C-alpha positions as CSV (number, residue, x, y, z in Angstrom):
1,M,-6.2,-24.1,-31.9
2,H,-5.2,-26.0,-28.9
3,L,-1.7,-24.6,-29.2
4,Y,-2.7,-21.0,-28.6
5,R,-5.4,-21.6,-26.0
6,Q,-3.1,-21.4,-23.0
7,P,-1.3,-18.1,-24.0
8,I,-4.6,-16.5,-25.0
9,I,-6.1,-17.4,-21.6
10,L,-2.9,-16.2,-19.8
11,F,-2.2,-13.0,-21.7
12,G,-5.7,-12.2,-22.9
13,I,-7.7,-12.9,-19.8
14,A,-5.7,-13.7,-16.6
15,L,-3.0,-11.0,-16.8
16,P,-5.4,-8.2,-17.8
17,I,-7.7,-9.2,-14.9
18,L,-4.7,-9.3,-12.5
19,A,-3.5,-6.0,-13.8
20,A,-7.0,-4.5,-13.5
21,A,-7.3,-5.9,-9.9
22,A,-3.9,-4.5,-9.0
23,V,-4.9,-1.0,-10.4
24,V,-8.2,-1.2,-8.5
25,G,-6.4,-2.3,-5.3
26,I,-3.8,0.4,-5.5
27,G,-6.5,2.9,-6.2
28,M,-8.5,1.8,-3.1
29,V,-5.4,1.9,-0.9
30,A,-4.6,5.4,-2.2
31,K,-8.2,6.5,-1.7
32,S,-8.2,5.2,1.9
33,K,-4.9,7.0,2.7
34,M,-6.2,10.2,1.2
35,E,-9.4,9.9,3.3
36,A,-7.4,9.3,6.4
37,S,-5.1,12.2,5.6
38,F,-8.1,14.4,5.0
39,E,-9.8,13.4,8.2
40,N,-6.5,14.0,10.1
41,K,-6.1,17.4,8.6
42,A,-9.7,18.4,9.2
43,M,-9.4,17.3,12.8
44,N,-6.1,19.3,13.2
45,Y,-7.8,22.3,11.6
46,K,-10.7,22.1,14.0
47,A,-8.3,21.9,17.0
48,Y,-6.4,24.8,15.6
49,E,-9.5,26.9,15.1
50,A,-10.7,26.1,18.6
51,S,-7.3,27.1,20.0
52,R,-7.3,30.3,18.0
53,L,-10.8,31.2,19.2
54,A,-9.8,30.4,22.8
55,G,-6.7,32.7,22.3
56,V,-8.9,35.5,21.0
57,E,-11.2,35.1,24.0
58,V,-8.2,35.2,26.4
59,E,-6.9,38.3,24.6
60,K,-10.3,40.0,25.1
61,Q,-10.2,39.2,28.8
62,V,-6.6,40.5,29.1
63,I,-7.5,43.7,27.3
64,R,-10.3,44.3,29.8
65,Q,-7.7,43.9,32.6
66,V,-5.0,46.2,31.2
67,A,-6.4,49.1,33.2
68,H,-5.8,47.1,36.4
69,V,-2.3,45.9,35.5
70,A,-0.7,49.2,36.2
71,R,-2.5,49.5,39.6
72,W,-1.4,45.9,40.4
73,N,2.2,46.6,39.5
74,D,2.2,49.8,41.6
75,Q,0.7,47.9,44.5
76,L,3.3,45.2,44.2
77,S,6.2,47.6,43.9
78,E,5.2,49.5,47.1
79,E,7.1,48.7,50.3
80,T,4.9,46.1,52.0
81,A,5.3,47.1,55.6
82,S,4.4,50.7,55.0
83,A,1.5,49.7,52.7
84,V,0.1,47.4,55.4
85,T,0.5,50.1,58.1
86,T,-1.3,52.7,55.9
87,N,-4.1,50.3,55.1
88,L,-4.5,49.2,58.7
89,R,-4.7,52.9,59.8
90,E,-7.4,53.5,57.2
91,I,-9.3,50.4,58.2
92,A,-9.1,51.3,61.9
93,E,-10.8,54.7,61.2
94,H,-14.0,52.8,60.3
95,L,-14.0,50.3,63.1
96,P,-15.0,50.8,66.8
97,K,-11.9,51.8,68.8
98,K,-12.8,49.5,71.7
99,E,-13.2,46.4,69.4
100,F,-10.0,46.9,67.3
101,Q,-6.5,47.5,68.6
102,Q,-3.3,46.7,66.9
103,T,-0.8,45.5,69.6
104,A,2.2,44.5,67.6
105,F,3.7,44.8,64.1
106,D,6.8,42.8,63.0
107,P,7.8,43.0,59.4
108,S,10.5,40.7,58.2
109,N,12.4,40.9,54.9
110,T,13.5,37.3,55.1
111,K,11.6,34.6,53.2
112,G,9.7,32.2,55.3
113,G,6.7,30.0,55.2
114,F,5.2,29.8,51.7
115,G,7.8,32.2,50.4
116,S,10.7,30.0,51.2
117,A,9.4,27.3,48.8
118,A,8.8,29.7,45.9
119,G,11.0,31.6,43.6
120,Q,8.9,34.7,43.8
121,K,10.2,37.5,46.0
122,S,8.3,37.7,49.3
123,S,8.5,38.8,52.9
124,Q,6.7,37.9,56.2
125,L,4.6,40.1,58.3
126,R,3.6,39.2,61.9
127,I,0.8,41.4,63.3
128,A,-1.0,41.1,66.6
129,F,-4.4,42.5,67.4
130,R,-6.9,42.7,70.3
131,G,-10.6,42.9,69.3
132,S,-13.9,41.3,69.0
133,F,-14.4,38.4,66.5
134,R,-16.8,40.2,64.2
135,T,-14.7,43.4,64.0
136,M,-11.5,41.4,63.4
137,Q,-13.3,39.5,60.6
138,R,-14.2,42.8,59.0
139,A,-10.7,44.1,59.4
140,F,-9.1,41.0,57.9
141,L,-11.6,41.1,55.0
142,E,-10.9,44.7,54.3
143,L,-7.1,44.3,54.6
144,E,-7.0,41.2,52.3
145,T,-9.3,42.9,49.8
146,R,-7.1,46.0,49.6
147,M,-3.9,43.9,49.5
148,P,-4.5,40.7,47.5
149,Q,-0.7,40.0,47.6
150,L,-1.0,39.0,51.2
151,Q,-1.4,35.3,51.8
152,L,-2.5,34.2,55.3
153,Q,0.1,31.8,56.6
154,D,-0.8,31.5,60.3
155,L,-3.7,32.7,62.5
156,K,-3.8,32.2,66.3
157,I,-6.8,33.3,68.4
158,D,-6.6,33.3,72.2
159,P,-9.0,34.8,74.8
160,S,-7.8,38.1,76.2
161,T,-6.8,38.0,79.8
162,S,-7.7,41.7,80.4
163,Q,-11.2,41.8,78.9
164,S,-13.4,38.8,78.5
165,S,-15.3,40.2,75.5
166,L,-12.1,40.6,73.4
167,L,-9.8,38.1,71.8
168,N,-6.1,38.2,71.0
169,F,-5.2,37.6,67.3
170,Q,-1.7,36.8,66.0
171,V,-1.6,36.8,62.2
172,T,1.3,35.9,60.0
173,Y,1.1,36.8,56.3
174,T,3.4,36.0,53.4
175,A,3.5,39.2,51.3
176,W,4.3,38.6,47.6
177,E,6.4,41.4,46.1
178,N,7.6,42.5,42.7
């Protein structure tokens, strides 16, 4: 019996235990890889779903703005100098004549200021006014509300030499165009 003891222990006990341990080890490694793959896919799905919902929300907001897009395109396609002149004329109708006077208007089709550093088409407008501070604030607010494509580039305020209650304003706008 001593002769067969070693092969019986080797082939009957040790190798089956090693084979079973290898199968269990391979199974555990496969299970951990599948769990990691599942967690990765679940995380990617959550990110995808969040992105999809964010996209749906953006679409809803864009759909609400569609009515304004045509107006904005029309506004950007207008010739800037004439649009500013028209808007200033309408604004001046609602302001006191003694407190609001346009003294100069110099439109320029060349790029300058902010427009020179951007690829977007733009032009510059230099406008001078004489008026009271509060009235000019209202006029600038109204002009920039009506024409959001205007970007204030430079504003200079000096006291008026002719009337002490009025100020001289020199404004430079970059007008973004289509």
